N, C-alpha and C positions, 0 to 999 in steps of 0.2 A: 303642681297642677296648673298654676297660672302661667308658668313658662310653656307648658304643653299647649294651652289654648292660644297663647301668643304665636306659637309656631304654626298652628293650624290657620290662624287669621292671616299670617304672613304668606302662607301658601295660597290661600283663596283670594288675597288682595288683588293680584293681577287679573283675576277673572271677574271679581265683583266691581272693582273700580279700575278698568283697563286704561292703559296708555294708548289712546287712539292714534297718536302720531306713529308709534312703533308698529301698531297693527296695520296701518295703511301702508307703511314701508314694506311690510311682509306680504302684501297682496300679490305683487309680481312673482315672488317665489312660490306662493301657493298656486297661482295659475300655471306656472311652469311645471310644478309637480303634477297637477291634474292633466296637463297636456302629455307629459311623459307617461303617466299611467294609461291614458287613452291610446297613445301610440303602441305601448307594449301590449295592451289588450288586442288592438287591431292586428299587430304582427302575429300574435298567438292564434287569432281566428284564422288568418290566412294560412298559417303553418299547419293547422288542423283541418283545413277544408278537404273535402273528398267524400266519396261514398262511405256511409257508416251503417252498420247493421245492428249494433248494440250501443245505444246511447250516443255519446259523443266520441267514443274511442275510434281512432283512425285505423283503418285496415288497408291492406294492399289491394288496389283495384284489380278486378278480374276481367279479362276481355270476354266479349260475348262468345257464345258457343260457335265453334267453327272458325274463329278468328285466331290466328297465331301471331303473337307479339314477340319478336326477337329480343334477347336480353342486351344489356349494355356491352360495349366493345371498346377496347383501347386501340384497335387496329387503325382507325383514322388518325389518331394522335401519333402513333408510331410511323405511319406513312408520311405525315406532315414533317416529322422530325427528320426522317430519312431523306425526303425531298429537299429540305433546307440544307442538310449536310452536303448533299450531292451538288446543289447549286453553288454553295460556298466553295466546295472542292473544285468546281469548274473554274472558279476565279483564282484561287490560291494554289491549286494543285497539291501534290504531295499526299500525305497520309489522310488528310481530310476528304479527298476525293474518294479513295477506296473505302473509307469509313462510311461515307454516304451511300455508296453502292451496296455495301454489306447490309447496312441498317434498312435501306429501302427494300432490298431483296427479301430479307427476313420478315419485314412488315407485310409485304405482299403475299408471301407464303402463309403467314399467320392469318391474314385476311381471307385468303382462299380456303384455308382449312376451316375457318368459321363458316364460310358460305357453304361448304360441303356438309358440315354438321347441320346447318339450318335446312338444307335441302333434304338430307336424310330424315330429319324430324318431320318435314312436310310429306315426303314421299318415302315411307318405309320400304326397305329393300325386300323384294319377294323373290324367292327361288323358284324359277319355272322348271318344270320337268324336262329332262333331256330329250331332245328330238333326234331320233335315229332314222335316217332315210337312205335309200339305196343310191342316191346321187341325182344329178340333174336329169331332166328329160332328154330323150335322144335328140342330138343335134345342138344341144345347148352346152356351151363351155363356160364354166365358172372359174375365173382365175383365183389363185390362192391369195390370202391376205398378205400384205407386204409392208415393211417398214421403210421402203425406199423413199416415199414422199416426205416422211419425217426426216430422214437422213439428208435428203436434198435440201430441205429448208434449213437444217442446221449448217450444212456446208455453205449455203448462200449467206447465212448470217455471219459465219466465220470469215468469208471473203470480204463482206462489207466492213467487218471489224478491222480487217487488215488494211483496207483502204483508208479508214479513219485514222488508224495509228500511223500510216504512211505520211499523212498530212501533218502530223505532230512535229513541230520544229525541234531540231537537234543541234547540239553545239557544232561549230564549224570544224573542230578537230576530232569529231567522233561521229562521222557519217556511217552509221551501221547499215548493213543490207536489210531490206524490208522482209525480215524473217516471218513476221506475223502474216503478211500478205502471201508469202510463199506457202506457209502452212494452210491458210484459208483456201488457196487454190488447190492444194493437194487434197484437202478434205472434200471440197466440192467435186473435184474430178473423181475421187474414189467413189462417192455416192452415185454419180452419174454412170460410171462404168458398171457398178453393181446393178443399177436399174436396167441398163441395156442387157446385161447378162440374164436377168430375170425375164425380160421381154423375149429374149431368144428361146429360153426354155419353154415359155408359153407357146411360142410359135411352133417349136418342134413337136410339142404334145398335140397341138391342133392338127398338124400334118399327119401325125401318126394315127389320130382318130379318124381322119378321112380315109385312111387305107385299111384300118382294122375294124372300124365301126365301134370301137370301144374307147371312151374318153376317160382317161385316168386323171383324177383330181390331185393336184400337187399338195404336199404337206404344208401345214402352216409353219412359218419360220419362227425360230426362237428369238428371244430378246437379244438385240446386239449389244450386250453389256461390255464385252471386251472392246468392240469398236468404239463405243462412246467413251470408255475409259481412256483408250489410247489417244483419241482426239483431244480430250480434255487435258491430258498431260502435255501433248504437243503445244496446245494453245498457251498453257501456263508457262512452259519453258520459253516459248517464243516471245511472250509478253515480257517476262523478266529480262530477257536479253535486249528486246527492242527499247525498253524504258531505261536501260543502263543500270539495272539493279544487279544482275549477274551476267558477266563480270562488271564491276563498277566502271563508270566512265573515267577516262584519264583526266588529269587536271586540264582546265581550259587553257588554250594558248591563244596567241594573237593572230593566228592565221585567218585570213578572210579579207574581203574587199575593204580597203581603207584602213586596215588595222595593222599596227606594228608596235611591238613593245614586249615587255616581260612582266610577269607578276612581281609583286613587291618582295617576294622571297628571293628573287634573283639579284641582278645588279642594282645598285642604289638608284633612286629616282633622280631625274634631272632637276636642277634648281627651278623653283617657280611652279612645280607640278601641282595642279589642283586636285583636291580630294572629293570624291563623290561616292556615297554608300547607298545601296538599295536594300531596304529591309521592310518586310510586311507589305510588299507591292507599293513602295513609295520611295522617292528620293529623300534622304535625310537633309540634304542641302538643296535649297530651291533657288539660290542666287549665286552667280559666279561673275568674276570680272577679270578680263585679260587686256593686255596691251594690243593696240592695233598694229598691223603690219608685221607681226612676229609670230612664228609657229608657237604652239603651246601643247601641253600634255595634260591628261586627266588620269589619275590613278583611280580606277573604278573597282569597287568591292561589292560583289553580289552576296549579301548576307541572308538570302532567302533559302528555302530547301533546295536540294540538288536537282529536283525536277522542274524548278522555275527558272526560266531563261530571261536575261536582261541584256541591254546594251545602252549606249549613249550616242544618239544621233544629233547632229547640229542641223537645225532647220532655220528658215527665215522667221521674221517677226510674227507672221500669221501661224506658224507651226505646220504649214502644209507642204512646202517645197523642201526636199531633203538636199542639203548642201554638202554634208560630209557624213557618210554612214560608217558603221563599225560592226565587227563581228560580235554576235551575242555570246555570252558565257553562262555556264550553269551555276546554280547556287552553291555557295561554299567556296568560291574561287574569286580571284581578282586578276586584273590585267592593267597594263599601261597603254592607254589610247593616245595616239599622236595625231594632231590636227594641223592643217596648213593655216597660214595667216589669214585673217579676216579684216574686212574694211570696218571702220568705226560705225557703230550702230548697236541695235538691240536684236538679239537672236533668241532662239529657243533650243534647249537640249532636252530630248525626249527619248524614252524607251520605245523602240519600234514594236516590241512584242506587246507592250501594255501602254498604248498612247492615251492615257487617262490623265486627269488633272494632278493626281498624286504623284505621277511619274513624269512631270513636266516642270522644267525650271527655266529661269531667265539668265541668259549670258550677255553681259554688257561688255562691248569692245570700245575702249577709249583710246 
């Protein structure tokens, strides 16, 4: 029994005769605990704010009567991702560009579908009774509906697309005819000729009505599904050909102004040949050195995708005046560039297709 009371007194001793030094040292920890509790309680109050109908239970707020609140949407995020991929593809080219076009197109279609659903929610579709009438009043001619304006707009877009593709740089040894531009011109011409044919039919019916006194309304045209399908196939095939996908571009050669040489897979490189490699839109070597008064050569390797073109130009120290240019080559190929002798000094070698800091190096001539 005595041991039990001694144990109780030992437990109560810190509270009856406290060690004030230890208690004072624990005051900051106690204050920190109180502050943490207060912050937690404040966050809980903010998280549970809102209209409440039964005690403190949080409920979903309801908009006032007659006010429609659209739900959440991932369309803006998808549109931003597609735009980012498209802008990145415009810089690097290749698969990233087409991925950006596809993602952005799908995002916009999805966004448009959501907008249509919201509109249908606000304005429910109502079926009006069919109106049957005997025709327009005497002397009034009503032309039939036509898809020609739509086809003309599509033809104009195809022609402009062909002009943009025509301005895309191509390797010097693979100057393909502007097939996309030709197809765009054919599509636009087809739509304009059809539009003129429809106008002639309208004119003939008007003259006939002046003689007979009876004005016949032309039938509404059907959807031009076959025409649009044929145009789409032509544009896809022309694009594949123009971008060198089908058939593949031949290996780049050294043909072009200021270029002469063979890829490294051919004859051996001359002694003293410099090595420059382009990868991820940048030169892996940024400093070169050659002897003054002697011709030199650069073995250039384009290690980017096949749709990305590069070359190596020699410019003055400011990088503005071109001293010796070379033909560009497609990604996945290499070439031997030969240059004439230079005076002692410092020069710049730059890719004329991408004249940016990552594709600019220093050439020292001693």
